Structure formats: structure tokens, C-alpha cells
C-alpha positions as a Markdown table, in Angstrom:
| # | Residue | x | y | z |
|---|---|---|---|---|
| 1 | Unk | 15.1 | -4.2 | 3.9 |
| 2 | Unk | 14.5 | -5.5 | 7.1 |
| 3 | Unk | 16.5 | -8.7 | 6.3 |
| 4 | Unk | 18.9 | -6.3 | 4.9 |
| 5 | Unk | 19.6 | -4.5 | 7.8 |
| 6 | Unk | 19.7 | -7.9 | 10.0 |
| 7 | Unk | 23.0 | -8.8 | 8.0 |
| 8 | Unk | 24.9 | -5.4 | 8.0 |
| 9 | Unk | 23.7 | -5.3 | 11.8 |
| 10 | Unk | 25.4 | -9.4 | 12.0 |
| 11 | Unk | 28.6 | -7.5 | 9.5 |
| 12 | Unk | 29.1 | -5.1 | 12.9 |
| 13 | Unk | 30.1 | -7.7 | 15.3 |
| 14 | Unk | 31.6 | -9.4 | 12.7 |
| 15 | Unk | 31.8 | -10.3 | 9.2 |
| 16 | Unk | 30.3 | -12.6 | 7.6 |
| 17 | Unk | 31.0 | -14.5 | 3.5 |
| 18 | Unk | 28.7 | -14.5 | 1.1 |
| 19 | Unk | 27.2 | -17.6 | 0.8 |
| 20 | Unk | 26.0 | -17.3 | 4.9 |
| 21 | Unk | 24.4 | -14.1 | 4.3 |
| 22 | Unk | 22.5 | -15.6 | 0.9 |
| 23 | Unk | 21.6 | -18.2 | 4.0 |
| 24 | Unk | 20.3 | -15.3 | 6.5 |
| 25 | Unk | 18.3 | -14.5 | 3.7 |
| 26 | Unk | 16.4 | -18.0 | 3.2 |
| 27 | Unk | 16.5 | -18.5 | 6.9 |
| 28 | Unk | 14.8 | -15.4 | 8.3 |
| 29 | Unk | 11.5 | -14.3 | 8.6 |
| 30 | Unk | 9.7 | -10.4 | 9.2 |
| 31 | Unk | 7.5 | -10.0 | 11.6 |
| 32 | Unk | 5.3 | -7.4 | 13.5 |
| 33 | Unk | 3.8 | -7.1 | 17.3 |
| 34 | Unk | 1.2 | -4.9 | 18.2 |
| 35 | Unk | 2.2 | -3.1 | 21.7 |
| 36 | Unk | 1.7 | -5.8 | 24.8 |
| 37 | Unk | 2.5 | -8.1 | 22.5 |
| 38 | Unk | 4.6 | -11.1 | 23.4 |
| 39 | Unk | 7.3 | -11.5 | 20.2 |
| 40 | Unk | 8.5 | -14.7 | 18.2 |
| 41 | Unk | 6.3 | -17.4 | 21.5 |
| 42 | Unk | 6.4 | -20.6 | 19.1 |
| 43 | Unk | 10.1 | -21.1 | 19.0 |
| 44 | Unk | 13.7 | -20.1 | 20.6 |
| 45 | Unk | 15.1 | -17.8 | 17.8 |
| 46 | Unk | 17.6 | -14.9 | 17.3 |
| 47 | Unk | 16.0 | -11.5 | 17.0 |
| 48 | Unk | 16.9 | -7.8 | 15.6 |
| 49 | Unk | 14.8 | -5.9 | 15.9 |
| 50 | Unk | 14.4 | -2.9 | 13.3 |
| 51 | Unk | 12.2 | -0.2 | 14.7 |
| 52 | Unk | 10.2 | -0.3 | 17.9 |
| 53 | Unk | 11.1 | -1.4 | 21.6 |
| 54 | Unk | 10.8 | -3.7 | 23.6 |
| 55 | Unk | 12.3 | -5.6 | 26.6 |
| 56 | Unk | 12.8 | -8.9 | 27.7 |
| 57 | Unk | 11.0 | -9.9 | 31.1 |
| 58 | Unk | 11.3 | -13.2 | 33.5 |
| 59 | Unk | 8.7 | -14.7 | 35.4 |
| 60 | Unk | 9.3 | -14.7 | 39.1 |
| 61 | Unk | 8.1 | -17.8 | 41.4 |
| 62 | Unk | 5.4 | -14.9 | 42.7 |
| 63 | Unk | 4.1 | -14.8 | 39.3 |
| 64 | Unk | 6.7 | -11.2 | 39.1 |
| 65 | Unk | 6.9 | -9.9 | 35.7 |
| 66 | Unk | 11.0 | -9.0 | 36.4 |
| 67 | Unk | 12.8 | -6.7 | 33.4 |
| 68 | Unk | 15.4 | -8.3 | 32.4 |
| 69 | Unk | 16.3 | -4.8 | 29.3 |
| 70 | Unk | 15.1 | -3.5 | 26.8 |
| 71 | Unk | 15.8 | -3.3 | 23.3 |
| 72 | Unk | 15.6 | -0.6 | 20.1 |
| 73 | Unk | 16.5 | -1.0 | 16.8 |
| 74 | Unk | 19.1 | -2.4 | 15.3 |
| 75 | Unk | 19.9 | -4.6 | 19.1 |
| 76 | Unk | 20.3 | -8.4 | 19.1 |
| 77 | Unk | 17.6 | -10.5 | 21.0 |
| 78 | Unk | 18.4 | -13.8 | 22.0 |
| 79 | Unk | 15.8 | -15.0 | 24.8 |
| 80 | Unk | 16.5 | -18.3 | 26.6 |
| 81 | Unk | 20.2 | -19.1 | 25.6 |
| 82 | Unk | 21.8 | -17.3 | 29.1 |
| 83 | Unk | 18.9 | -16.8 | 30.6 |
| 84 | Unk | 19.4 | -15.8 | 34.8 |
| 85 | Unk | 18.5 | -18.6 | 36.8 |
| 86 | Unk | 17.1 | -20.7 | 34.2 |
| 87 | Unk | 13.8 | -18.5 | 33.7 |
| 88 | Unk | 12.2 | -18.1 | 31.3 |
| 89 | Unk | 12.7 | -15.0 | 29.3 |
| 90 | Unk | 10.0 | -13.2 | 26.9 |
| 91 | Unk | 9.9 | -10.2 | 24.4 |
| 92 | Unk | 7.7 | -8.5 | 24.5 |
| 93 | Unk | 6.4 | -5.1 | 22.6 |
| 94 | Unk | 6.1 | -2.1 | 24.5 |
| 95 | Unk | 5.7 | -0.2 | 21.0 |
| 96 | Unk | 5.0 | -1.7 | 17.7 |
| 97 | Unk | 7.6 | -3.4 | 16.9 |
| 98 | Unk | 8.8 | -4.6 | 13.7 |
| 99 | Unk | 11.6 | -7.6 | 14.1 |
| 100 | Unk | 13.4 | -9.9 | 11.5 |
| 101 | Unk | 13.5 | -13.1 | 12.8 |
| 102 | Unk | 15.9 | -16.1 | 12.8 |
| 103 | Unk | 14.8 | -20.1 | 15.1 |
| 104 | Unk | 18.2 | -20.8 | 16.3 |
| 105 | Unk | 18.0 | -24.4 | 15.7 |
| 106 | Unk | 18.3 | -23.2 | 12.0 |
| 107 | Unk | 21.3 | -20.7 | 13.2 |
| 108 | Unk | 23.1 | -23.5 | 15.0 |
| 109 | Unk | 22.8 | -25.3 | 12.6 |
| 110 | Unk | 24.4 | -22.9 | 10.7 |
| 111 | Unk | 27.3 | -22.3 | 12.7 |
| 112 | Unk | 29.0 | -25.5 | 11.8 |
| 113 | Unk | 29.4 | -24.5 | 8.2 |
| 114 | Unk | 29.8 | -20.5 | 9.2 |
| 115 | Unk | 32.4 | -20.5 | 11.6 |
| 116 | Unk | 31.3 | -16.9 | 11.8 |
| 117 | Unk | 28.4 | -17.0 | 13.4 |
| 118 | Unk | 30.2 | -18.9 | 16.3 |
| 119 | Unk | 32.1 | -15.5 | 16.8 |
| 120 | Unk | 29.0 | -13.4 | 16.1 |
| 121 | Unk | 26.7 | -15.4 | 18.8 |
| 122 | Unk | 30.0 | -15.0 | 21.2 |
| 123 | Unk | 29.7 | -11.1 | 20.5 |
| 124 | Unk | 26.9 | -11.2 | 21.5 |
| 125 | Unk | 27.0 | -13.3 | 24.9 |
| 126 | Unk | 29.7 | -11.1 | 26.0 |
| 127 | Unk | 27.5 | -8.4 | 25.2 |
| 128 | Unk | 24.6 | -9.6 | 27.3 |
| 129 | Unk | 26.8 | -10.2 | 29.9 |
| 130 | Unk | 28.1 | -6.6 | 30.5 |
| 131 | Unk | 24.4 | -5.6 | 30.2 |
| 132 | Unk | 23.7 | -7.5 | 32.8 |
| 133 | Unk | 26.9 | -6.5 | 34.6 |
| 134 | Unk | 25.7 | -3.1 | 34.1 |
| 135 | Unk | 22.3 | -3.9 | 35.5 |
| 136 | Unk | 23.6 | -5.4 | 38.2 |
| 137 | Unk | 25.9 | -2.6 | 39.3 |
| 138 | Unk | 23.1 | 0.4 | 39.3 |
| 139 | Unk | 20.9 | -1.8 | 41.1 |
| 140 | Unk | 23.8 | -2.1 | 44.0 |
| 141 | Unk | 23.7 | 1.6 | 44.1 |
| 142 | Unk | 22.6 | 3.1 | 47.4 |
| 143 | Unk | 20.6 | 5.7 | 46.1 |
| 144 | Unk | 17.5 | 4.9 | 43.8 |
| 145 | Unk | 17.8 | 8.7 | 42.6 |
| 146 | Unk | 21.3 | 7.7 | 41.7 |
| 147 | Unk | 20.6 | 4.4 | 40.2 |
| 148 | Unk | 17.7 | 6.4 | 38.0 |
| 149 | Unk | 20.7 | 9.0 | 37.0 |
| 150 | Unk | 22.4 | 5.5 | 35.5 |
| 151 | Unk | 19.5 | 4.7 | 33.7 |
| 152 | Unk | 18.8 | 7.7 | 31.6 |
| 153 | Unk | 22.5 | 8.2 | 30.3 |
| 154 | Unk | 22.2 | 4.4 | 29.9 |
| 155 | Unk | 19.3 | 4.8 | 28.5 |
| 156 | Unk | 18.8 | 7.9 | 27.4 |
| 157 | Unk | 14.9 | 8.9 | 26.0 |
| 158 | Unk | 13.8 | 5.5 | 26.5 |
| 159 | Unk | 12.5 | 6.7 | 30.4 |
| 160 | Unk | 9.6 | 8.9 | 27.7 |
| 161 | Unk | 8.6 | 5.5 | 25.6 |
| 162 | Unk | 8.2 | 2.8 | 28.3 |
| 163 | Unk | 6.1 | 2.7 | 31.2 |
| 164 | Unk | 6.7 | 3.2 | 34.7 |
| 165 | Unk | 6.2 | -0.5 | 36.2 |
| 166 | Unk | 8.8 | -1.9 | 33.6 |
| 167 | Unk | 10.9 | 0.5 | 34.7 |
| 168 | Unk | 10.9 | 0.5 | 38.2 |
| 169 | Unk | 10.6 | -3.1 | 37.4 |
| 170 | Unk | 14.2 | -2.9 | 35.9 |
| 171 | Unk | 15.6 | -0.5 | 38.5 |
| 172 | Unk | 14.3 | -3.6 | 41.0 |
| 173 | Unk | 11.8 | -0.2 | 42.7 |
| 174 | Unk | 8.1 | -1.1 | 43.4 |
| 175 | Unk | 6.7 | 1.9 | 42.0 |
| 176 | Unk | 6.3 | 3.8 | 43.8 |
| 177 | Unk | 10.3 | 3.9 | 44.6 |
| 178 | Unk | 10.7 | 4.7 | 41.3 |
| 179 | Unk | 8.4 | 8.0 | 41.3 |
| 180 | Unk | 10.1 | 9.2 | 44.9 |
| 181 | Unk | 13.4 | 8.2 | 42.9 |
| 182 | Unk | 12.6 | 10.8 | 39.4 |
| 183 | Unk | 10.6 | 13.3 | 41.6 |
| 184 | Unk | 14.2 | 13.1 | 43.6 |
| 185 | Unk | 16.3 | 14.0 | 40.3 |
| 186 | Unk | 14.5 | 15.8 | 39.2 |
| 187 | Unk | 14.1 | 18.6 | 42.3 |
| 188 | Unk | 18.5 | 18.0 | 42.1 |
| 189 | Unk | 17.6 | 20.4 | 39.1 |
| 190 | Unk | 19.5 | 17.7 | 36.3 |
| 191 | Unk | 16.1 | 17.5 | 34.7 |
């Protein structure tokens, strides 16, 4: 079932041939990660989140975790392909996560035989670039309450499921700045 979701989601971005579908079915595996567990650190892989919520984060030189973005059901993740500042990206389960994994080395080999996978990769990297741009625009806002409001529009309901520290990190705020921004937002009577 999970592998079919993987194939259907891939097909949403680009048509894939039956031969490619069969090859992908053979090379993918279904895995589960518990809350606070990192997903797939043994090898670089393309992941599709089937259920649950995860975050992609980097560790800065001073050891801080900085959340880059969040992923939920039917989101693809390809950590470390286009990482900012060449920092290693980690994927951590925020809730229990079920995901489909395809080792990137297999994916790269398949791209030579199935050009539709190259199209998919381009679409995925474009989507990731748009997420980064949106995140940077959100962080450039002067007022933290506006940054928080923008986050709520992009990720409705996520603020109820994700620890405050991860949300603050994603928004480029300290935890106390985040708490004040959320209170100010609520005081506006918007929530």
C-alpha cells in the first residue's frame, strides 16, 4: 500500500512508465521512525512521508539545531542534495512517521534509464527552492507576530503538533520571542 502511495505521488509530479514503476517498487522499502528518532541516517535517500510529521534541520557550527522545513504525509524529502551552506541535513520524526525510502544511489542509476525521474528531481528541487525562498521572506518580516501569522497560513494546524522550540527555530526566533509573537497574534483577536 505505502509503495503505491509513493508511485502515485511521484506520478502527480511527472508521468512514469510501467517499467519505471516496477523498478521503483523493487528498490523502495517501507520504514517507521518513532518520535524524536532521525530517519535514514545510514545512506542518502529519497523519502516520501506516508504518515506523521518530521522536520529537516541542520546543526550549526555552534551546535544549534536550525529547522529548515517541516514535512507531512505525501511530502517528498531528499536531504543533502541541495543543502544550504553545505551543512548536513537531518530528518527527525516529530510524531511517529511511516515513510518509503529509495536509496539515492539507486535513484541516480535509474535516471539514466528513466528520464522521467530527472523531470521529477527537477520539480522536487524547484519545490524545495520555493520553500526556502518563502522561509527567507517570512524571516525577513520585521514583526515576529506577522512572521507567525504567515507560518499559520503556510502550515495550518501544524503549530498544535510541533514543539515550540522547533517552530521558533524554523521562524528564526528564540523560544521567548516566539512565545511573545504568538501571544501578540492571539491578542489581535485573529485566533
